[in-house]
PADRENLO-855550 format. One record per residue: x, y, z of N, C-alpha, C, O, CB in turn. Coordinates in steps of 0.2 Angstrom, whole numbers, m for minus. Last residue first. Glycine has a CB too. Layout:
// PADRENLO-855550
   n_u   n_v   n_w  ca_u  ca_v  ca_w   c_u   c_v   c_w   o_u   o_v   o_w  cb_u  cb_v  cb_w
     X     Y     Z     X     Y     Z     X     Y     Z     X     Y     Z     X     Y     Z
...
***
This chain:
// PADRENLO-855550
   n_u   n_v   n_w  ca_u  ca_v  ca_w   c_u   c_v   c_w   o_u   o_v   o_w  cb_u  cb_v  cb_w
   144   126    74   150   128    77   153   123    82   158   124    85   149   135    81
   138   121    59   137   120    66   144   122    69   149   120    67   135   113    68
   134   132    45   138   127    48   138   127    56   137   132    59   146   129    46
   117   133    40   123   137    42   127   131    46   125   126    48   121   142    48
   103   137    30   108   132    31   114   136    34   116   141    31   111   128    25
    86   137    29    92   141    30    97   137    33    96   133    38    90   147    36
    72   134    19    77   131    23    83   136    23    85   139    18    80   125    20
    55   132    18    60   136    16    66   135    21    65   135    27    58   144    17
    43   123    10    48   122    16    54   126    14    57   125     9    50   115    16
    25   126     8    32   127     6    37   125    12    35   127    18    34   133     3
    10   121     0    14   122     6    21   122     4    23   119     0    12   117    12
    m4   120    m8     2   123    m9     5   125    m2     4   130     1     2   129   m14
   m12   104    m8   m12   111    m6    m5   113    m7     0   110    m6   m15   111     1
   m17    94   m22   m12    95   m16   m12   102   m15   m12   107   m19    m5    92   m18
   m33    91   m27   m27    94   m29   m23    95   m22   m26    97   m17   m29   101   m32
   m41    74   m30   m40    81   m26   m33    84   m28   m29    81   m30   m40    79   m19
   m46    63   m35   m44    68   m40   m42    75   m36   m43    80   m39   m49    69   m45
   m49    53   m25   m46    51   m32   m44    57   m36   m40    55   m41   m51    47   m35
   m53    59   m13   m47    56   m13   m44    55   m20   m38    55   m22   m47    50   m10
   m65    66   m16   m62    68   m10   m54    65   m10   m50    69    m8   m65    66    m4
   m72    59   m26   m67    65   m28   m63    67   m22   m59    71   m23   m72    70   m31
   m81    50   m21   m74    48   m23   m69    53   m24   m63    52   m23   m75    44   m29
   m92    52    m8   m89    56   m13   m82    54   m15   m77    55   m11   m88    63   m10
  m108    48    m2  m101    45    m4   m98    49    m9  m101    49   m15  m101    38    m5
  m118    54    10  m116    55     3  m109    53     2  m104    56     5  m117    63     1
  m131    48    20  m124    48    19  m123    50    11  m127    48     7  m120    41    20
  m145    50    21  m141    50    27  m133    51    26  m130    54    29  m142    43    31
  m156    60    11  m151    54    12  m147    55    18  m146    61    20  m147    53     5
  m164    71     8  m165    67    14  m161    61    15  m162    57    20  m172    65    14
  m162    80    m2  m167    74    m3  m168    70     3  m173    66     3  m164    70    m9
  m152    88     2  m158    90     3  m164    85     2  m170    86     4  m160    97    m1
  m140    82    m3  m142    82     4  m149    83     6  m152    80    10  m137    86     8
  m142    86   m17  m142    79   m15  m144    78    m7  m148    74    m6  m135    75   m17
  m140   100   m15  m146    97   m18  m147    90   m16  m153    88   m14  m147    98   m25
  m126    99   m11  m131   102    m7  m138   100    m9  m142    98    m4  m131   110    m7
  m119    94   m22  m120    90   m16  m125    93   m11  m128    89    m7  m113    90   m12
  m117   100   m34  m123    96   m33  m124    94   m26  m130    91   m25  m123    91   m38
  m105   107   m33  m111   111   m36  m117   107   m35  m123   110   m35  m110   112   m43
   m96    98   m29   m98   103   m24  m104   107   m27  m108   110   m23   m92   108   m24
  m103    82   m34   m98    88   m35  m100    93   m30  m105    93   m27   m98    91   m42
  m105    65   m38  m106    70   m33  m101    76   m34   m95    74   m34  m106    68   m26
  m105    54   m46  m105    60   m49  m106    66   m45  m109    71   m47  m110    61   m55
  m111    44   m34  m111    44   m41  m111    51   m44  m116    55   m44  m117    40   m44
  m122    40   m20  m116    41   m23  m117    42   m31  m122    41   m34  m112    35   m22
  m130    40    m4  m130    42   m11  m123    42   m14  m119    45   m11  m134    48   m12
  m138    29     7  m132    32     5  m132    34    m2  m135    30    m6  m126    26     6
  m148    27    21  m148    29    13  m142    32    12  m141    38    14  m155    33    11
  m151    14    32  m148    21    31  m148    21    23  m147    16    19  m140    21    33
  m168     8    34  m161     7    33  m158    14    32  m161    19    30  m159     2    27
  m180    12    36  m179     5    38  m172     4    37  m169    m2    39  m183     1    34
  m185    25    33  m181    24    39  m179    17    41  m177    16    46  m185    27    44
  m190    23    20  m195    25    25  m191    23    32  m195    21    37  m201    21    25
  m188    19     7  m184    16    12  m188    17    19  m188    13    23  m177    18    12
  m197    27     0  m198    20    m1  m194    16     5  m197    12     8  m195    17    m7
  m191    40     2  m198    38     4  m199    31     4  m202    28     9  m203    41    m1
  m179    38    m4  m179    40     3  m186    38     6  m187    35    11  m177    47     5
  m183    37   m17  m179    31   m14  m180    32    m6  m181    27    m3  m172    31   m16
  m188    49   m20  m193    43   m20  m189    37   m16  m193    34   m13  m194    41   m27
  m176    57   m19  m182    58   m15  m187    52   m14  m189    51    m9  m186    65   m17
  m169    51   m30  m167    50   m23  m172    52   m18  m173    48   m13  m161    55   m22
  m177    54   m41  m176    47   m39  m174    46   m32  m176    42   m28  m172    43   m44
  m175    68   m41  m181    65   m40  m181    58   m38  m185    56   m33  m186    66   m46
  m161    68   m43  m163    71   m37  m171    68   m36  m172    66   m30  m163    78   m37
  m156    52   m50  m158    59   m51  m160    61   m44  m162    57   m39  m163    60   m56
  m143    41   m45  m150    42   m45  m151    50   m47  m146    54   m45  m153    40   m39
  m130    34   m44  m132    38   m50  m139    40   m51  m142    39   m56  m129    35   m56
  m136    23   m32  m130    25   m36  m132    28   m43  m136    26   m46  m126    19   m38
  m139    21   m16  m142    23   m22  m137    27   m27  m135    32   m25  m148    28   m21
  m137     9    m5  m133    14    m9  m137    15   m15  m137    11   m19  m126    12   m10
  m143     5    11  m144     4     4  m141    10     0  m142    16     2  m152     4     2
  m140    m4    26  m140     2    22  m141     0    15  m139    m5    12  m133     5    23
  m144   m16    31  m142   m11    36  m142    m4    32  m144     1    35  m135   m12    39
  m157   m27    25  m151   m24    25  m150   m18    30  m155   m15    32  m149   m22    18
  m169   m35    24  m166   m33    30  m159   m30    30  m155   m32    35  m167   m39    35
  m175   m38    12  m170   m43    14  m167   m41    21  m163   m45    24  m164   m43     9
  m182   m27     9  m186   m33    12  m181   m38    14  m183   m43    18  m191   m35     7
  m173   m19     3  m175   m17     9  m179   m23    13  m178   m24    19  m180   m11     9
  m173   m25   m10  m167   m25    m6  m169   m24     1  m166   m27     6  m162   m20    m8
  m186   m23   m15  m183   m30   m15  m177   m30   m10  m176   m35    m6  m181   m32   m22
  m186    m9   m15  m191   m13   m10  m188   m20    m9  m188   m23    m4  m198   m13   m13
  m176    m6   m25  m176    m4   m18  m180    m8   m13  m177   m10    m8  m178     4   m18
  m178    m9   m38  m174   m14   m34  m174   m12   m26  m173   m16   m22  m166   m13   m36
  m184     1   m45  m188    m5   m43  m184   m10   m39  m187   m15   m37  m190    m8   m50
  m174    11   m46  m180    12   m41  m183     5   m40  m184     4   m34  m185    17   m44
  m158     6   m49  m164     7   m51  m169     7   m46  m168     4   m40  m166     1   m56
  m146     3   m43  m146     8   m48  m152     9   m52  m153    13   m57  m140     7   m53
  m139    m1   m27  m144    m2   m32  m144     4   m37  m142     9   m35  m151    m2   m29
  m129    m9   m15  m130    m4   m20  m135    m6   m25  m136   m12   m28  m123    m3   m24
  m131   m13     2  m132   m16    m5  m133    m9   m10  m137    m5    m8  m138   m20    m6
  m123   m19    17  m125   m13    13  m126   m16     5  m122   m20     3  m121    m7    13
  m121   m23    33  m123   m26    26  m126   m20    22  m131   m18    24  m128   m32    27
  m108   m26    45  m113   m21    42  m114   m24    35  m110   m26    31  m110   m14    42
  m108   m38    58  m105   m36    51  m111   m31    47  m116   m33    47  m104   m42    47
  m112   m43    69  m109   m36    70  m107   m34    63  m105   m28    62  m103   m36    74
  m117   m56    68  m122   m50    69  m119   m43    69  m123   m38    68  m126   m52    75
  m109   m64    54  m110   m62    61  m114   m56    62  m115   m52    57  m103   m61    64
  m118   m71    40  m113   m66    43  m114   m66    50  m120   m68    53  m115   m60    39
  m127   m79    34  m120   m82    34  m115   m77    38  m110   m79    39  m118   m84    28
  m138   m72    32  m138   m77    37  m132   m80    38  m130   m83    44  m143   m82    35
  m135   m64    21  m135   m61    27  m135   m66    33  m131   m65    38  m141   m56    28
  m138   m74    11  m131   m71    12  m130   m68    19  m125   m69    22  m129   m66     6
  m152   m75    12  m147   m81    13  m140   m78    15  m137   m81    19  m148   m85     7
  m156   m62     9  m157   m65    15  m152   m70    17  m150   m71    23  m164   m67    16
  m152   m62    m5  m148   m57     0  m150   m59     7  m145   m59    11  m151   m50    m1
  m160   m71   m10  m153   m72   m11  m149   m68    m6  m144   m70    m3  m151   m70   m18
  m173   m66    m7  m171   m72    m4  m163   m73    m4  m160   m75     0  m174   m78    m8
  m172   m54   m16  m173   m54    m9  m171   m60    m5  m167   m59     0  m180   m52    m7
  m170   m60   m29  m165   m55   m26  m166   m55   m18  m161   m56   m15  m166   m49   m29
  m172   m76   m35  m175   m71   m31  m170   m66   m28  m166   m69   m23  m181   m73   m27
  m164   m81   m50  m164   m82   m42  m167   m76   m39  m166   m70   m42  m158   m83   m39
  m161   m82   m63  m168   m80   m61  m169   m81   m54  m175   m81   m52  m173   m84   m65
  m148   m84   m67  m153   m90   m67  m160   m88   m65  m164   m93   m64  m150   m96   m64
  m141   m74   m55  m140   m78   m61  m145   m84   m61  m146   m87   m56  m133   m80   m62
  m140   m67   m44  m146   m68   m46  m146   m71   m53  m151   m72   m56  m150   m61   m47
  m126   m66   m41  m130   m68   m36  m137   m70   m39  m140   m75   m37  m131   m63   m31
  m121   m59   m52  m119   m66   m51  m124   m69   m46  m126   m75   m47  m112   m66   m48
  m127   m47   m51  m128   m50   m57  m126   m58   m56  m130   m62   m59  m123   m47   m62
  m123   m43   m38  m130   m44   m39  m131   m48   m46  m135   m53   m46  m134   m38   m40
  m109   m40   m41  m111   m45   m36  m118   m48   m37  m120   m54   m37  m110   m43   m29
  m111   m29   m50  m108   m36   m52  m109   m41   m47  m110   m47   m50  m100   m35   m53
  m116   m20   m41  m120   m22   m47  m117   m29   m49  m121   m33   m51  m120   m17   m52
  m112   m24   m24  m112   m20   m29  m116   m23   m35  m118   m29   m35  m105   m17   m31
  m113   m25    m7  m115   m29   m13  m116   m24   m19  m120   m19   m18  m122   m33   m11
  m103   m24     5  m106   m19     1  m107   m23    m6  m102   m24   m10  m101   m13     0
   m99   m29    22  m102   m31    15  m105   m25    11  m109   m21    14  m107   m37    16
   m83   m24    29   m91   m24    29   m93   m27    22   m89   m27    17   m94   m17    30
   m69   m26    29   m73   m23    35   m80   m24    35   m83   m25    40   m71   m16    34
   m62   m31    18   m63   m35    24   m67   m33    30   m69   m36    34   m56   m37    27
   m60   m21     9   m65   m26     7   m66   m31    13   m71   m35    13   m63   m30     1
   m59    m7    20   m56   m12    15   m62   m17    14   m67   m16    16   m50   m15    18
   m66     3    27   m59     4    25   m56    m1    20   m52     1    16   m55     3    32
   m82    10    23   m78     4    25   m70     5    23   m69     8    17   m81    m2    21
   m80    28    25   m84    22    23   m80    16    25   m75    17    29   m86    22    15
   m78    41    37   m75    36    33   m80    30    31   m84    28    35   m69    32    36
   m83    58    35   m83    51    38   m80    46    34   m79    48    28   m91    49    40
   m76    75    38   m80    70    34   m79    63    38   m76    63    44   m77    69    27
   m68    85    43   m75    84    45   m79    79    42   m85    78    44   m78    91    45
   m55    85    39   m59    89    36   m66    89    38   m71    93    35   m59    88    28
   m50    74    46   m48    81    48   m52    86    45   m53    91    48   m40    81    46
   m56    64    39   m58    65    45   m56    72    48   m60    75    51   m56    60    50
   m48    64    27   m55    65    27   m58    67    34   m62    72    34   m58    59    24
   m35    61    33   m36    68    31   m44    69    30   m46    75    31   m33    68    24
   m37    47    35   m36    52    41   m38    59    39   m41    63    43   m29    51    44
   m38    43    22   m44    42    26   m43    47    33   m48    50    35   m45    35    28
   m25    45    19   m30    49    15   m36    49    19   m40    53    19   m31    46     8
   m18    36    27   m16    43    27   m22    47    24   m24    52    27   m10    45    24
   m23    24    23   m23    26    30   m22    33    31   m25    36    35   m18    22    34
   m20    24     9   m27    24    11   m27    27    18   m31    31    20   m30    18    10
    m8    22     2    m9    29     6   m16    29     9   m18    34    12    m8    35     1
    m8    11    m6    m3    12    m1    m4    18     4     0    18     9     4    12    m4
   m16    19   m20   m14    13   m17    m8    14   m12    m3    17   m14   m11     8   m22
   m27    32   m16   m20    31   m19   m18    24   m16   m17    24    m9   m15    36   m18
   m44    27   m17   m39    30   m14   m32    29   m17   m32    24   m21   m38    29    m6
   m58    24   m17   m55    26   m23   m49    31   m20   m49    37   m21   m59    31   m27
   m67    19    m7   m60    16    m8   m56    18   m14   m51    15   m16   m62     8    m9
   m73    35    m1   m74    29    m4   m67    25    m4   m62    27    m1   m76    30   m11
   m80    46    12   m75    44     7   m77    38     4   m82    35     6   m68    44    10
   m95    56    16   m90    50    17   m86    49    11   m87    51     5   m94    44    18
  m104    67    25  m100    66    19   m95    61    20   m91    61    25   m96    73    17
  m121    66    30  m114    65    32  m110    64    25  m112    61    20  m112    59    36
  m135    76    33  m131    71    29  m124    71    30  m121    77    32  m132    73    21
  m141    86    40  m140    80    43  m137    75    39  m135    69    42  m147    77    44
  m141    99    35  m146    94    32  m146    88    36  m151    84    35  m143    93    25
  m132   108    41  m139   109    43  m144   104    40  m149   103    42  m141   115    41
  m121   108    27  m122   109    34  m129   111    36  m133   114    32  m118   116    36
  m116   105    15  m122   101    17  m124   103    25  m128    99    27  m121    94    16
  m105   113    13  m110   114     9  m117   110    11  m122   112     9  m108   111     2
   m96   109    23   m99   115    24  m105   116    19  m110   119    21   m94   121    22
   m92    97    17   m95    97    24   m99   103    25  m105   103    27   m90    95    30
   m85   101     6   m91    97     5   m95    97    12  m101    98    12   m89    90     3
   m75   108    12   m79   112     8   m86   108     7   m91   111     7   m76   113     1
   m68    98    19   m71   103    23   m76   107    19   m81   110    21   m66   108    26
   m63    91     8   m68    88    12   m72    93    16   m78    93    17   m65    83    17
   m53   100     4   m59    99     0   m64    95     4   m70    97     2   m56    94    m6
   m45    99    16   m48   106    13   m54   105     9   m59   108    10   m42   110    10
   m41    86    16   m44    89    22   m48    95    20   m54    97    22   m40    90    27
   m34    85     4   m40    81     5   m44    84    10   m50    85    10   m38    74     7
   m23    94     6   m28    95     0   m35    91     1   m40    94     0   m25    93    m6
   m17    88    16   m21    94    18   m25    96    12   m30    99    13   m15   100    19
   m12    77    10   m17    76    15   m21    82    17   m27    82    18   m13    73    21
    m3    83     0    m9    79    m2   m14    78     4   m20    79     2    m7    72    m4
     5    89     9     2    93     4    m4    90     2   m10    92     1     6    95    m2
    11    79    16     7    84    20     3    88    15    m3    90    17    11    88    25
    17    72     6    12    69    10     8    74    13     2    73    13    15    64    15
    27    81     0    22    77    m4    16    75     0    10    75    m2    25    72    m8
    34    85    12    30    89     9    25    86     4    19    88     4    34    94     4
    41    72    15    37    76    20    32    81    17    26    81    18    41    79    25
    48    70     2    43    65     5    38    69    10    32    68     9    46    59     8
    56    82     2    51    81    m3    46    76    m1    40    77    m2    54    78    m9
    64    82    15    60    87    13    54    85     8    48    87     9    64    92     9
    73    72    19    66    71    21    61    76    17    55    75    17    65    72    28
    85    78    14    83    71    12    75    70    13    72    67     9    87    66    15
    85    89    21    84    90    14    82    83    11    79    83     6    91    92    11
    87    84    34    81    88    33    80    89    25    74    88    23    82    95    35
   100    78    32    94    74    34    87    78    32    83    75    30    94    72    41
   108    88    30   108    83    25   101    79    26    98    77    21   114    78    25
   107    96    42   105    99    35   104    93    30    99    93    26   110   104    33
   100    90    57   105    89    52   103    91    45    98    89    43   108    82    52
    88   103    62    91    97    62    97    96    58    99   101    55    86    91    61
    72   110    65    79   111    66    83   104    67    81   100    71    81   115    72
    57   116    59    61   110    60    69   112    61    71   116    57    60   105    54
    41   122    62    48   123    62    52   117    63    50   113    67    50   129    67
    25   124    55    29   120    59    36   123    58    38   126    52    29   113    57
    17   134    49    13   128    52    18   124    56    16   120    61    11   124    46
    14   151    47    19   146    49    16   140    52    13   141    57    25   148    53
     4   158    35     5   156    42    11   151    42    11   147    37    m1   153    44
     2   161    21     7   165    25     9   162    32    14   164    35     6   172    25
   m15   159    21    m9   159    17    m4   164    21    m6   169    24   m10   163    10
   m22   152    36   m22   156    31   m15   156    27   m10   154    30   m24   163    33
   m30   137    42   m25   142    42   m25   146    36   m29   144    31   m18   138    42
   m39   126    53   m39   130    47   m33   135    48   m31   137    54   m46   134    46
   m36   109    60   m36   117    61   m36   120    54   m32   118    49   m30   119    65
   m33    96    57   m40    98    58   m41   106    59   m47   108    58   m44    95    63
   m18    95    66   m23    92    61   m30    94    63   m32    94    68   m22    85    61
   m12   111    72   m14   104    73   m18   101    68   m21   106    64   m17   103    80
     3   121    71    m4   120    70    m6   113    71    m1   108    69    m6   123    63
    16   121    74    12   127    76     5   126    75     1   130    78    15   133    72
    28   110    81    21   110    77    17   116    79    15   117    85    17   104    78
    44   108    79    39   112    83    33   113    79    33   117    74    42   119    85
    56    96    80    50    98    76    45   102    80    42    99    85    47    92    72
    72    93    79    67    96    83    62    99    79    63   103    74    70   102    87
    81    77    77    78    83    74    73    86    79    69    82    82    75    82    67
    86    65    80    87    70    85    84    77    82    84    82    86    94    71    86
    84    57    69    80    55    75    80    61    80    76    62    85    83    49    78
    82    60    54    86    63    59    82    62    65    78    66    67    88    70    58
    74    53    46    80    54    43    85    57    48    91    57    47    79    59    37
    63    51    54    65    45    51    72    47    48    76    42    47    60    43    45
    60    64    57    63    60    62    66    54    59    70    51    62    58    59    68
    54    69    45    60    72    48    63    68    53    69    67    52    58    79    51
    43    60    45    47    60    40    54    63    42    59    60    40    44    64    34
    36    64    57    39    58    57    44    57    51    49    53    52    33    53    56
    31    77    53    36    76    58    40    70    58    46    69    59    33    78    65
    22    73    43    28    78    42    33    77    47    39    76    45    25    85    41
    13    66    51    17    62    46    23    67    44    28    64    43    12    61    40
     8    76    59    12    70    62    16    66    57    21    64    59     7    66    66
     2    83    49     7    86    53    11    81    57    18    82    57     5    92    58
    m9    79    42    m3    76    41     3    79    44     9    78    43    m2    76    34
   m19    93    38   m19    86    39   m12    83    38    m9    85    32   m25    82    35
   m27   109    39   m21   105    40   m23    98    41   m27    96    45   m17   108    45
   m36   118    27   m36   114    33   m31   109    33   m29   106    28   m43   110    33
   m31   134    20   m34   127    20   m35   124    27   m35   128    32   m29   123    16
   m23   146     9   m27   145    15   m30   137    14   m30   135     9   m33   149    16
    m6   145     3   m13   146     2   m17   144     8   m14   140    12   m16   143    m4
     6   143     8     6   147     2    m2   149     0    m3   153    m4    10   145    m3
    12   140    24     6   139    20     6   145    14     7   151    16    m1   140    23
    28   133    29    23   139    28    18   137    23    19   134    18    27   145    26
    40   127    38    34   125    34    29   130    34    26   132    40    31   118    37
    57   130    38    50   133    40    45   131    35    45   132    29    50   141    40
    71   124    45    66   124    40    60   126    42    58   125    48    66   117    37
    88   125    48    82   127    51    77   128    45    78   132    40    82   134    55
   102   114    49    97   118    45    91   119    49    89   115    53    95   113    39
   120   111    49   113   112    52   108   116    48   110   120    44   113   115    59
   133   100    46   129   106    44   122   106    47   119   100    47   129   107    36
   139    88    48   138    92    54   134    99    52   132   102    57   144    94    57
   148    87    33   145    84    38   144    88    44   149    93    46   149    78    40
   144   100    20   149    97    25   145    93    30   140    95    32   153   102    28
   136    97     5   135   100    12   140    96    16   140    90    16   128    99    14
   138    91    m8   139    99    m7   139   101     0   143   106     2   133   102   m10
   136    77    m7   142    80   m11   143    87    m9   149    89    m8   141    80   m18
   125    76     0   131    73     3   137    75    m1   143    75     2   130    65     2
   115    82    m8   117    85    m1   124    82     1   128    86     4   112    84     3
   116    73   m20   117    81   m20   119    84   m13   125    87   m13   111    84   m22
   113    61   m16   120    62   m18   121    69   m19   127    71   m18   121    59   m25
   106    54    m3   105    60    m7   112    62    m9   115    66    m6   102    65    m2
   105    35    m4   107    42    m1   105    48    m6   103    47   m12   114    42     1
   100    26   m13   107    25   m11   109    32    m8   115    34    m8   111    24   m17
    86    29   m13    88    22   m12    95    21   m10    97    17    m7    86    18   m18
    77    40   m11    84    41   m10    87    34    m8    89    32    m3    86    45    m4
    63    38   m14    66    44   m16    74    45   m15    77    48   m19    63    49   m11
    61    24   m10    60    26   m17    63    33   m19    66    33   m24    52    27   m18
    63    26     3    67    21     0    67    23    m8    72    22   m12    65    14     1
    53    35     7    60    37     8    65    32     4    70    34     1    63    37    15
    42    26     5    43    33     1    50    35     1    53    37    m4    38    38     4
    44    15    13    43    14     6    45    21     2    48    21    m3    36    12     4
    44    22    26    49    17    24    49    16    16    55    17    13    48    11    27
    32    29    26    38    33    25    44    28    23    48    30    19    40    36    32
    22    18    28    22    23    22    29    26    20    31    26    15    16    28    22
    27    13    40    26     9    34    26    13    28    30    11    23    20     4    34
    25    24    48    32    22    47    32    17    41    37    18    37    34    18    53
    11    25    49    15    31    46    22    28    44    24    30    39    16    36    51
     8    13    55     6    14    49     9    20    45    11    19    39    m2    16    49
    14    15    68    17    10    63    14    11    56    18     9    51    15     3    66
     7    26    73    14    27    71    17    21    67    21    23    62    18    27    78
    m9    27    65    m5    25    70     3    26    68     4    27    62    m6    17    72
   m25    33    62   m18    34    60   m13    32    66   m12    36    70   m17    41    58
   m38    21    61   m34    26    65   m27    27    62   m24    22    60   m34    24    72
***
């Protein structure tokens, strides 16, 4: 969940990075007490995410700033639409501008891309999920943006759930240990509420993993034919998650194989920031 404290933690670091000793340009050029009205406008169509973060950035620099939000997170907008209006101390608005824009542009880019994937699999029953391939320090914002686009969140961190990957399996079965038994033993050490998922990259691993009583199985880099066979072998005994090289061009075909979840790293690791602009009018306060 995107909380005020989580937003503040990100903004504290970002503003300190961007103006560690103040904004020398604004403080040199603009008289104290100057006021600014800023218009946040869309330069292209998209899905909004991060309006609360944008407002919080403005308030972090000017607690008395007035932020009028014209659109809410998760809403679609067209190019040219006004998304928010800000009125406040000119120096403060300009200090917050770049950080506020960087974050809302990235978050809206993620929401917009997620919405494209969600639309592509509409009617199949498959969910689009993110991964841990997020920007360090920004995961809470980027995961919120995925939800704004209609997607789902995978585990938030290594502390949330068990996801046994190929390197774990290599260590776990070293010395010829039986895979099913090793997974059963690991599962027995967990609380009953902890989600247990195992990644496989070969068809012959599926039955061995399912017999261990896992909650979900992740089919990594399987062909479409292999995904269909994997879904058949699992036969409803666990959630089937597909990952690896998923693109907008392939996601509909992947969904059609019958998988329950499609994990898409591209939602966060290589998304393009949406083009939003902040146009400012400055006038002296009377």
